C-alpha positions in Angstrom: 57.9 121.9 102.5 56.7 121.9 98.9 56.9 119.0 96.5 59.5 120.5 94.3 61.9 121.2 97.0 61.3 117.7 98.5 62.1 116.1 95.1 65.3 118.1 94.8 66.5 116.9 98.1 65.4 113.3 97.3 67.7 113.0 94.3 70.9 113.9 96.4 73.2 111.3 97.9 75.4 113.4 100.1 78.3 112.5 102.5 79.1 113.8 105.9 82.0 113.8 108.3 82.1 111.9 111.5 81.0 108.5 112.8 77.7 109.7 114.1 75.0 111.5 112.0 75.2 115.3 112.4 72.0 117.2 113.4 71.7 118.9 109.9 71.7 115.5 108.2 68.9 114.2 110.4 66.9 117.3 109.9 67.2 117.1 106.1 66.1 113.4 106.2 62.9 114.7 107.8 62.5 117.2 105.0 62.8 114.8 102.1 66.5 113.7 101.8 66.3 110.0 100.9 69.9 108.9 100.6 73.2 109.1 102.5 76.6 108.1 101.2 79.2 106.6 103.6 83.0 106.7 103.2 85.9 105.4 105.2 85.9 108.5 107.5 82.4 107.4 108.7 83.4 103.9 109.8 85.3 102.8 112.8 83.9 99.3 113.2 81.0 97.1 112.1 79.3 97.7 115.4 79.7 101.4 115.2 78.4 101.4 111.6 75.3 99.5 112.7 74.6 102.1 115.4 75.1 104.9 112.8 72.6 103.4 110.3 70.1 102.8 113.0 70.4 106.4 113.9 69.6 107.4 110.3 66.6 104.9 110.1 65.2 106.3 113.3 64.7 109.6 111.4 63.7 107.9 108.1 62.9 104.2 107.9 63.4 103.9 104.1 66.6 105.8 103.8 69.1 104.5 101.3 72.4 104.0 102.9 75.1 103.8 100.2 78.8 102.9 100.3 81.7 102.4 98.0 82.6 98.9 99.1 84.2 97.1 96.2 86.3 94.7 98.3 89.9 94.3 97.3 91.9 97.6 97.1 88.7 99.8 97.5 87.3 99.1 100.9 85.4 101.3 103.3 84.2 98.7 105.8 87.8 97.7 106.5 89.6 100.9 105.5 92.0 100.7 108.5 93.0 97.0 108.2 92.6 96.0 104.6 89.8 94.0 103.0 88.8 90.5 103.9 87.9 89.9 100.3 90.0 90.0 97.1 88.9 92.5 94.5 87.6 92.0 91.0 90.9 91.3 89.2 91.5 88.3 91.5 88.1 86.9 91.0 88.5 87.3 87.2 91.8 85.5 87.4 90.2 82.6 89.1 87.3 82.8 86.6 84.8 80.8 88.7 81.5 82.6 88.7 80.2 80.6 91.6 83.1 81.9 93.6 82.4 85.5 92.6 78.8 85.1 93.5 79.7 83.6 96.9 82.3 86.5 97.6 79.7 89.1 96.6 77.0 87.3 98.7 79.2 87.3 101.9 80.2 90.9 101.4 76.5 91.8 100.8 75.6 89.9 104.0 78.1 91.9 106.1 76.9 95.2 104.5 73.3 94.3 105.2 74.1 93.4 108.8 75.5 96.9 109.2 72.5 98.5 107.8 73.9 99.4 104.3 71.5 98.7 101.4 73.1 100.2 98.3 76.6 99.4 97.2 78.3 101.6 94.6 79.8 98.5 93.1 80.8 96.4 91.1 83.2 98.0 88.6 82.0 96.7 85.3 84.8 98.4 83.4 86.8 96.4 80.9 90.4 97.3 81.7 91.6 97.4 78.1 94.4 99.9 78.8 97.0 98.3 81.3 98.3 101.7 82.0 94.9 102.9 83.3 95.6 104.9 86.4 92.3 104.5 88.2 90.7 101.1 87.3 93.4 98.4 87.0 92.7 95.6 89.6 89.2 97.1 90.3 88.2 95.5 87.0 87.5 91.8 86.4 90.0 91.9 83.4 90.5 92.9 79.9 88.3 90.4 78.3 84.7 91.7 77.9 83.0 88.4 78.2 84.9 87.5 81.3 84.1 90.8 82.9 80.4 90.4 81.9 79.9 87.0 83.4 81.6 88.1 86.7 79.7 91.4 86.7 76.5 89.4 86.5 77.5 86.9 89.2 78.5 89.8 91.5 75.1 91.5 91.0 73.2 88.3 91.7 75.3 87.4 94.9 75.1 90.8 96.5 71.4 91.4 95.7 70.5 88.0 97.1 71.8 89.5 100.4 69.4 92.4 100.1 72.0 95.0 99.1 71.3 96.8 95.8 74.2 96.9 93.4 75.4 99.8 91.2 77.3 98.7 88.1 79.9 101.4 87.2 81.4 103.4 85.4 78.9 103.6 82.5 79.7 103.5 79.6 83.1 102.2 80.6 86.2 103.7 82.2 88.7 101.0 81.3 90.3 102.5 78.2 91.4 105.7 79.9 94.8 107.1 80.7 93.5 109.9 83.0 91.8 109.7 86.4 88.5 111.5 86.2 89.1 112.5 89.9 91.8 114.9 88.4 90.7 115.7 84.8 88.4 114.7 82.1 89.3 111.5 80.4 88.7 111.1 76.7 88.0 107.8 74.9 88.5 107.9 71.2 86.8 104.7 70.0 84.0 104.2 67.5 80.5 103.0 68.4 81.3 99.5 67.2 84.2 99.2 69.7 82.0 100.6 72.4 79.4 98.0 71.7 81.8 95.1 71.4 83.9 96.0 74.4 82.7 98.5 77.0 78.9 97.8 76.8 79.1 94.0 77.1 79.4 93.9 80.9 76.8 96.6 81.4 74.3 94.6 79.2 75.0 91.7 81.5 74.5 93.7 84.6 71.1 94.9 83.4 70.1 91.4 82.4 71.2 90.2 85.9 68.8 92.8 87.4 71.2 95.4 88.8 69.1 98.0 90.6 71.4 100.9 89.8 74.1 102.0 87.2 76.7 104.8 87.9 77.7 107.1 85.1 81.3 107.9 84.3 82.8 111.4 83.9 84.3 110.6 80.6 84.1 112.0 77.1 83.3 109.7 74.2 83.3 111.9 71.1 81.7 109.1 69.0 78.7 109.2 71.5 78.6 112.9 72.4 81.4 115.2 71.2 80.7 117.8 73.7 79.4 116.5 77.0 80.9 113.8 79.3 78.7 110.8 79.8 77.3 111.9 83.3 75.9 115.1 81.6 75.0 113.6 78.2 71.4 112.8 77.2 72.9 110.6 74.3 74.7 108.5 76.9 72.0 108.3 79.6 68.7 108.6 77.9 69.7 107.7 74.3 71.9 104.6 75.2 71.4 103.4 78.7 67.6 104.0 78.8 66.8 103.3 75.2 65.1 100.0 74.4 67.2 97.1 73.4 65.4 96.8 70.0 66.7 100.3 69.3 70.3 99.5 70.3 70.0 100.6 73.9 70.4 98.7 77.2 66.7 99.0 78.2 67.7 99.9 81.8 64.8 101.2 83.9 66.5 101.4 87.3 68.3 104.1 89.2 71.0 106.1 87.4 73.5 107.5 89.9 76.3 109.9 89.0 79.9 109.5 90.0 81.0 112.0 92.5 80.1 115.5 91.3 83.0 117.1 93.1 85.5 115.2 90.9 87.5 117.6 88.9 86.3 116.2 85.5 83.0 117.8 86.3 83.6 120.4 89.0 86.5 122.2 87.2 84.4 122.6 84.0 80.8 123.1 85.1 80.8 123.5 88.9 78.8 121.0 91.0 75.5 123.0 90.9 75.5 123.5 87.1 76.8 119.9 86.6 74.0 118.5 88.9 71.3 120.2 86.9 72.7 119.0 83.6 73.1 115.5 84.9 69.4 115.3 86.0 68.3 116.8 82.8 70.3 114.2 80.9 68.6 111.3 82.7 70.5 110.8 86.0 68.2 110.1 89.0 70.6 110.5 91.9 73.5 113.0 92.4 76.4 111.5 94.3 78.4 114.1 96.2 80.4 114.1 99.5 83.6 112.3 98.9 85.3 115.7 99.3 82.4 118.1 99.8 80.6 116.8 102.9 78.6 119.5 104.7 75.1 121.0 104.8 76.0 124.0 102.6 76.7 121.6 99.7 73.3 119.9 100.1 71.5 123.2 100.1 73.4 124.6 97.2 72.5 121.6 95.1 68.9 121.5 96.3 68.4 125.2 95.5 70.2 124.9 92.1 67.7 122.1 91.1 64.7 124.0 92.2 65.9 127.2 90.5 66.5 125.2 87.2 62.9 124.0 87.3 61.5 127.4 88.0 63.5 129.0 85.2 62.5 126.2 82.7 66.0 124.7 82.3 64.9 121.4 83.9 61.4 120.0 83.6 59.5 119.4 86.8 58.4 116.1 85.5 62.0 114.9 84.9 63.0 115.8 88.5 59.8 114.1 89.8 60.6 111.0 87.7 64.2 111.0 89.2 62.9 111.3 92.7 60.3 108.5 92.0 63.1 106.1 91.1 65.0 106.9 94.3 61.9 106.1 96.3 61.2 103.0 94.3 64.7 101.6 95.1 64.2 102.6 98.8 61.0 100.6 98.8 62.8 97.5 97.3 65.5 97.8 99.9 63.0 97.9 102.7 61.1 94.9 101.3 64.1 92.7 100.3 65.4 90.2 102.9 68.8 88.9 103.3 68.9 85.2 102.1 72.6 84.5 102.1 74.2 82.0 104.6 77.4 83.2 106.3 80.6 82.1 104.6 83.3 83.9 106.6 86.2 82.1 105.0 85.3 82.7 101.3 87.5 85.8 100.9 90.8 84.2 102.0 89.9 81.0 100.0 89.4 83.2 96.9 92.6 85.1 97.4 94.5 81.8 97.6 93.0 80.5 94.5 93.9 83.8 92.7 97.7 83.6 93.3 100.0 82.8 90.3 103.3 81.6 91.5 106.5 81.3 89.3 109.6 79.7 90.9 113.1 79.7 89.3 115.0 76.4 89.2 117.4 77.6 91.9 114.7 78.9 94.3 115.2 77.8 98.0 112.1 78.3 100.2 112.6 80.8 103.0 113.3 79.2 106.4 114.4 82.2 108.3 113.6 86.0 108.8 113.4 88.1 105.7 113.4 91.8 104.8 110.3 93.2 103.1 110.9 96.1 100.8 107.6 97.6 99.8 107.8 99.9 96.8 104.8 102.2 97.2 103.3 104.3 94.4 101.0 107.2 95.1 97.5 105.7 95.7 94.6 106.8 93.5 91.9 108.7 95.2 89.3 105.8 94.9 91.7 103.5 96.7 92.9 106.1 99.2 96.3 106.0 101.1 95.1 105.1 104.6 94.4 101.4 103.9 97.4 99.2 104.7 98.6 96.7 102.1 101.6 94.3 101.5 102.9 91.1 103.0 105.1 92.5 105.7 102.9 92.2 108.7 102.0 88.5 107.9 105.5 87.6 107.1 106.7 89.1 110.4 104.2 86.8 112.1 105.1 83.6 110.1 108.9 84.3 110.1 110.0 85.8 113.3 112.9 88.4 112.8 111.4 89.7 109.6 111.1 93.4 109.3 109.9 95.9 106.7 110.7 99.1 104.9 108.6 101.3 102.7 110.1 103.1 99.6 108.5 105.7 97.4 109.6 107.4 94.2 111.8 109.8 96.1 113.3 107.4 98.6 113.8 104.2 96.7 117.4 103.1 96.3 118.8 99.7 95.8 121.9 100.3 98.2 119.4 101.3 100.9 117.4 98.1 100.5 120.5 95.9 100.5 121.8 97.7 103.5 118.6 97.4 105.5 118.3 93.7 104.5 121.7 92.7 105.7 122.1 88.9 105.4 118.4 88.2 105.2 116.4 87.2 102.1 114.7 90.2 100.5 111.0 90.1 99.6 110.4 93.0 97.2 106.7 94.0 97.0 105.6 96.0 94.0 102.3 97.4 92.7 101.9 97.9 89.0 105.7 97.8 88.3 105.0 98.2 84.6 103.6 101.7 85.2 106.4 103.0 87.4 109.9 103.3 85.8 111.5 104.2 89.1 110.2 101.0 90.7 111.4 98.8 87.9 114.8 100.4 87.9 115.4 99.8 91.7 113.9 96.3 91.6 116.2 95.4 88.7 119.3 96.6 90.7 118.2 94.7 93.8 117.7 91.5 91.7 121.0 91.9 90.1 122.7 92.1 93.5 120.5 89.5 95.1 119.1 87.1 92.7 117.5 85.0 95.4 115.0 87.9 96.0 111.3 87.1 96.2 109.0 89.4 94.1 105.4 90.0 95.0 103.3 91.9 92.4 100.1 93.2 94.0 98.9 95.2 91.1 98.3 94.3 87.5 100.7 91.5 86.5 101.7 92.9 83.1 105.5 92.6 83.4 107.2 89.3 83.1 107.8 87.3 86.3 111.2 88.0 87.8 113.0 86.9 91.0 113.8 83.5 92.5 110.0 83.3 93.4 107.4 85.6 91.8 104.0 85.8 93.2 101.2 87.6 91.5 98.2 88.3 93.8 96.0 90.3 91.4 95.3 92.9 94.0 96.4 94.4 97.4 93.6 93.4 99.7 94.7 92.2 103.2 93.7 88.6 102.3 95.9 88.8 99.1 98.9 89.6 101.3 98.1 86.8 103.7 97.8 84.3 100.8 101.1 85.4 99.3 102.9 85.3 102.8 101.7 81.7 103.2 103.3 80.7 99.9 106.6 82.7 100.6 106.9 81.1 104.1 106.0 77.6 102.9 102.9 77.3 105.1 100.8 74.3 104.1 97.2 75.3 103.4 94.3 72.9 103.8 91.5 73.6 101.4 88.0 73.7 102.9 
């Protein structure tokens, strides 16, 4: 196969379906494909994942195996059980960079043990808009300096385990009211605000040595009035790559796009045209496969890149440069060794420290069975709806006789919750109650009828604490639910 075609394959980071590698994927690895992206659909267990990555490496030893494993609400390793690690907002709430470094190190150690060597994380977004529908608890918070120090600590912890990090979503997805999975968000801030807020964590990530940065499908008119950041030379070449002395970030590592099948790009440009524009703008790797996960997609993108070079739309040297950065990161991953000691309890310890508990003067601890009413909004695509969350399972274990019910926008009604609870105490579990009017309305009616209700907020704790006991977990990871249930049930916790 000629060099041009090999380079075009090298810059792709495709996904696939199934828990074993399909023949077409193994064949393309032999032809030059250098990266593979894994999602929840590819993972049944850590043991199975290790077998899968070994299968990939038998075909190409230096393959980059990438995953979207943020911990917290966005987990692929534990998609069916919920994460053993709290997410970024919980770590930001604790604000102990040594803890963030330890959590990232243990998560990285587990990824490395499964054969994963590139993590599309952490989120370095400053969540300045509390109504943001896609970032929220995935951010370390709303303060740029806090986000910056924890982004740097995360990068250091995970890369010490031999797993490359990918700070995202450059130049910052935190001030958006639209999910780029569905449409193109627009951020109308001036360059001064961008520098003082969004760019602070990305500068910290670069200084900490992050091996990769992921671009965002967002439009920032002050930076580029026409093209979203993923396709914008001004954003990727003129800002991210530009030397610090010229106002840039001076980043010389791998620039990865967010998923090209996301509608912010696909609906406006198509994935083939979008991929050509992204590489021309300065991107080195094209992430695709969250939704489009087949050989045809890989071949279409490969051929689009080759044609763009042959027709003069994309320079051959730019494509070769991009492929060279992919291979350089693959070489680093092969040479790096895991130097992190196991710390299996750090995730739960962090989740416990992240809790913020507010008790009313008349609160009486639960000493019998409860009824858990989980008010469930639609999950954003990054989180997915297959990962369990809440406190019900753990409370059912700690308080025998406890049962749970799930209520969505169309089914939530205070009378139904009260009827199902009977004489038992109610534990109302919400997620971003400030963003969902229906949730706040039903919760208010339940509290009016049963003031002894316990409220657990597992999203962004913007609304004022309510209920006889209010527990803010700063995320919906499994360990956040365990930590909250311990407090509700009055289980004494011994710090280790």
